[in-house]
Legacy VTK file of the C-alpha trace (Angstrom):
# vtk DataFile Version 3.0
C-alpha trace
ASCII
DATASET POLYDATA
POINTS 114 float
14.685 90.957 -1.787
13.765 93.547 -4.381
12.359 96.858 -3.294
11.592 100.032 -5.177
13.658 103.024 -4.356
12.973 106.595 -5.164
15.406 108.396 -7.410
17.431 111.215 -6.011
17.213 114.682 -7.460
20.424 114.145 -9.459
19.052 110.932 -11.038
15.514 111.985 -11.868
16.580 114.692 -14.319
18.188 112.148 -16.669
21.779 113.274 -16.262
23.690 116.052 -17.928
22.536 117.281 -21.292
24.844 118.311 -24.088
25.027 121.933 -24.977
24.335 123.067 -28.521
28.090 123.220 -29.172
28.572 119.711 -27.737
25.848 118.298 -29.979
27.423 120.004 -32.977
30.801 118.427 -32.181
29.261 114.964 -31.756
27.391 115.210 -35.071
30.491 116.546 -36.834
32.605 113.618 -35.598
29.890 111.128 -36.600
29.659 112.781 -40.018
33.411 112.486 -40.564
33.391 108.816 -39.510
30.434 108.095 -41.803
32.073 109.913 -44.721
35.301 107.956 -44.171
33.388 104.662 -44.114
31.552 105.522 -47.335
34.798 106.627 -49.015
36.528 103.398 -47.980
33.621 101.341 -49.313
33.678 103.113 -52.671
37.469 102.838 -52.917
37.456 99.111 -52.128
34.714 98.512 -54.694
36.431 100.293 -57.590
40.160 99.990 -56.784
42.320 97.967 -59.151
43.801 94.744 -57.804
47.490 95.015 -56.933
48.495 92.314 -59.415
45.597 92.015 -61.840
44.863 88.934 -63.920
47.484 86.532 -65.238
48.802 87.834 -68.579
51.940 88.813 -70.495
54.217 86.266 -68.834
53.070 86.976 -65.272
51.146 84.369 -63.284
48.847 85.138 -60.341
47.358 82.216 -58.452
44.904 82.555 -55.552
45.563 79.764 -53.065
42.780 78.993 -50.553
43.888 78.460 -46.985
42.322 77.949 -43.580
43.240 81.525 -42.651
41.837 83.112 -45.817
44.281 82.610 -48.621
47.300 83.941 -50.418
48.354 85.171 -53.837
51.305 83.634 -55.652
52.714 86.221 -58.083
55.473 85.191 -60.495
56.890 86.965 -63.550
59.579 86.181 -66.118
61.898 83.280 -65.360
60.141 82.668 -62.022
56.821 82.281 -63.858
58.342 79.854 -66.360
59.794 77.752 -63.539
56.477 77.857 -61.652
54.524 76.763 -64.746
57.020 74.026 -65.594
56.493 72.616 -62.080
52.711 73.105 -62.310
52.478 71.023 -65.490
54.387 68.044 -64.053
52.963 68.043 -60.501
49.495 67.084 -59.271
49.261 68.977 -55.975
46.535 71.574 -55.390
48.734 74.617 -56.139
49.899 73.087 -59.408
46.366 72.283 -60.483
45.248 75.845 -59.706
48.307 77.261 -61.446
47.868 75.476 -64.768
44.913 77.598 -65.879
46.722 80.783 -64.852
49.807 79.683 -66.780
47.648 79.274 -69.885
46.200 82.788 -69.373
49.730 84.179 -69.068
50.682 82.561 -72.378
52.962 80.024 -70.733
51.624 76.817 -72.268
52.957 73.357 -71.527
54.831 73.374 -74.872
56.499 76.765 -74.260
57.772 75.999 -70.748
58.965 72.469 -71.527
60.954 73.657 -74.570
62.786 76.398 -72.671
LINES 1 115
114 0 1 2 3 4 5 6 7 8 9 10 11 12 13 14 15 16 17 18 19 20 21 22 23 24 25 26 27 28 29 30 31 32 33 34 35 36 37 38 39 40 41 42 43 44 45 46 47 48 49 50 51 52 53 54 55 56 57 58 59 60 61 62 63 64 65 66 67 68 69 70 71 72 73 74 75 76 77 78 79 80 81 82 83 84 85 86 87 88 89 90 91 92 93 94 95 96 97 98 99 100 101 102 103 104 105 106 107 108 109 110 111 112 113
């Protein structure tokens, strides 16, 4: 059964209070955490992508996945081989890669001739 109890003298005062120095330390730590969060947000908003868009013989394809996704990054001979496969296959990665191959300048004609 529920019954009201009276608070003891140690409980009625609301517990220990922070000193002025303690409050200053708490606010300083919160300020640093807030500044770090703001800095991270600004950095993530304006930072350049690691690979950038497909261009100049390099192909970057974003592949969706159940756990988020992945980036396929190919340059040079690897990009030519990737695009050659993308133009003759019909799987999802190939279909996504065709547009990126075009952006990289690796057209169907260029990769089939080489």
